[in-house]
N, C-alpha and C positions, 0 to 999 in steps of 0.2 A: 934317537932316530926311529922313525916308523919302520916296523918290520916289513921287509919286502914280500909282496904277494904276487901270485901269478894270475893274470886276468885275461880272459878271451873277450874281444870286442868285435862283434859282427858289424858289417857295414863300416869298417874301420878306415876306409880310404878317403872319405870325404865327410864334410859337415860335422854333425855331433859326434859321430864315431871317431873321426880323426882328432877332434878337439879333446875327446876323452882319452884317447891314446897318448896325446901330448901331455895331458895333465898327470896321468898315471905314471908315465915315464919320468916326468919332472919330479914326482914324489918318490922315485926310486923303485918302482914296481916293474916286474917283467910282464910284458904285454904281447899277446898274439892277436894280430888283426886279420880279419877274413873279409872276403867279398868276392864278387863275380868278376870284377875288372882288375886285371893284374897291374896295370900302370899306376893308378892312384895308390894302390896298396904299397907298391915298391917305393913310391915317392915318400909316403909317410914312414915306411920302415927305414929308409935311408936318413930321413930327417930326425927320427926319434930313437932309433935303435930297437924298435919293436920287431917282432918276427912276423913276416907276412906269410899268409897261407891262403892260396886261392881256393875258394869253395862257394858252391851255390847253397844258400841257406835252406832251400826247400828240397835238397837232394839228400836222402838218408845216408848214402854212402859217403858223400862229401862231408856231411856233418860228423859222422863217426871218424872220418879221416882227420878232421880238424881237432877233435878231442884227443885222438891217438897221438897226433903230431905234437900237441901241447904237452902231454904227459911224457912223451919221449924226450922232448927238448928240456923240460924243466922239472919233471918228476911229480907234479901236483897241479891242481887247479883250485884256486881260492875264490875266484869271482868270475861271473859271466855278465856281460852287458849285451842285452838283446836289442840291437839297434838297426839291423838290416830291415829295410822296408821299401815298398813301392806304393804308388797311388794311381788309381784310374777313376775318372769321374763318371757320373751317370746315376739317374734315379733307378729305382728297382725295376721299373718297366722297360728300361733302356739298356741295361748293362749286358754286353755280350758274354757268353759263357766263358770265353777265354780270358776276359778281363777279370771277371769274378774269381776264376780259378787262380790266376796269377796273384792277385792281391791276397787271397786267403792262404795260398800256399806259402807266400813269402812272409807275410806279416803275422800269421798265426801257426801254421803247420811247421814252419821253419823254427821258431822259438820252441815249440813242443819237442821237435826232434833233438834240438841241442840240449834242452833241459834233461830229457830222458837219458841222453848219452852222458851228460856231465854230472848228474846227480850223485852217482856212486863216489865220484872224486870229491865233489863239494861236501858230501857228508863226512868224508875223512878229515877235511880241513875245517869243518864248521864254517862253511863259506857263505857267500852272499851273491844274490842275483838282482840285477836292476834291468827292467824292461823300459824301453823308450816307446811310449804310446803317443798320445796326442790329446789336446782338448777335444778333438773330434770323438774321443771315447766317452766324453761327458756331455757335450753339447753338439748337436748335429747341425749340418749346413745343407745348402741346396745341392742336389745332384752329387751326393757324397756317400752313397749307400754302402758300397763295398769297403771303402777305406774305414769309415766310421764303425762298421760292424766288426771288421778285423781288429781294430784297436780296442773296442769295448770288450771283445772276447779275450784279448791279451791281458786286460786287467784281471779277469777271472782266472786265467791260466796261472798268473803269478800269485794270486790269492790262494789258489789251490796248493801251490808249492809251500806257501807260508803256513797254511793250515796243516798240511799233511806231514811236513818235515820240520816244523818249528821246534818241536821238543828234542829233535836231534841236532839242533844248533844251526840249521840252514835258514837264512832269511831271504825273502823275495819281496821287492818293492817296485813301484812303477813311477816314472816321471811322465807328466803330460805337458809338453810344451805347446805354445801357440805358434804364431809365425816366427820362425828363426831363419836367419839368412844362411841357407844351405844351397847346395847346387840344385837339389830337387825343388826347393821353394822358389829359387830364382827363376827356374824354367817356368813354373806355374805363374809367377808374377809377370814375367815377360809376355806370356800369352794373354793374361788379364789386361795388361796395359794396352796391348794391340786391340783386343776385342772391345774394350771400353773407351778407346781413344783418349787415354790419359796422358796429359802433359806431353813430354817428349817421347812417349812410348817406351820408356826404360823401366827396368825392374824397380829402380828407385822411386819412380812416380807411382808405381803400383803399390809398393810397400807403404808409401805415405798415405795413400787412399785407404788401404786395407787396415792400417793400424790407427787411423784417425780417432776411432772411438775407444781404443784400448786405453785404460787409465795411464799407462806409462807413455803412450803415444809413439811407440816405435817398435820395430821387430827386435827379437832377441838375438844375441850373438851365440854361436855354438859353444864358446868357452863358458858362458854363463850356465848353460845346461850341463856342461861337463863338470862344473863345480858341484852341482847338486848330485850328479851321478857318483862322483868319487866320494862324496860325503856318505851317501847311502851305502856304498860298498865298504866303508871303513868301520873300524871298531867304535868310532865316535857315535855311530847310529846303531849300537848293539841292541837297543830295545825297540827299534823301528822295524816292524815286520808286517807285511800285508798292506802297507800304506800306499796311497796315491798322492804324490806331490805335484801340484800344479806349478809349472815354471812358465808362466803365461802373461806376465806383465799386468795381471789383475783382470784379464778378460772374463774369467769365470765368476768373478765377484760382481759382475755388472748385471743389472736387471734390464733387459732390452725394452721392457715396457715403459721405462723412464727416459729413454734416450730422446724422445720427441720434445721433452721439456728443455733440453739444452741444444738440440740440433734440428735443423730443417732437413728432414730426411725425404729425399725425392728419388724413387727408384729410376734406374736408367731404362731407356727404351728396350723392350724385349726381355726385361729381367723378371717380370711377374710370372708366377706359376700358379 
């Protein structure tokens, strides 16, 4: 049987975070899930047996409280999954200060705060960190400046941990998903379906359109990303450090310049920039 470990999962109430908590608990590990919304956390805690801890990932006091509560409950920290995140659209010339600040505080400063607080404990256990970034960290899209910037910086934050603490046994890696059916993505897809007048206006119609050019031709499931995360956390990935694993259905393997050979690509009205 695999040795039980203690893992913190931020953004653990929904989507990839909830799927990761489920997988870790199914594998016999002790899990602390955190997030700003209490109800989803409590639901996942009741379902899985994880410990729920309400915390704002961008608040230093909340983050320290999360680390302290984990150590008080279980005596150690073996892993951290940096999953909490938000998105706000806009090109550089259009983003309001408050949107930029929210995205950077949640997606970048939050992980930094948690890493700084957890590293002394992770060094004691020769632990592992996995950050959930995005293909937006590697390939940019239209009107996505704040989100893409935050996720690209998250890659380097984790690489810094890998470089600075690798000789002490601490590993840090990143997964970069493409479209995955989560609550946040569903909301974006519903807006896209409405704006582009797609099919019946549902998120399903929008996912079908958005993933049409992806080699797998579909969005991912949160459980598929969770499998990658739990592997990176595990001793099976003991020589994987500072890596970026794309969990994207092959989208980053694609050369956009060749798409016109297989598809008739016609921009929607108002989409040109």
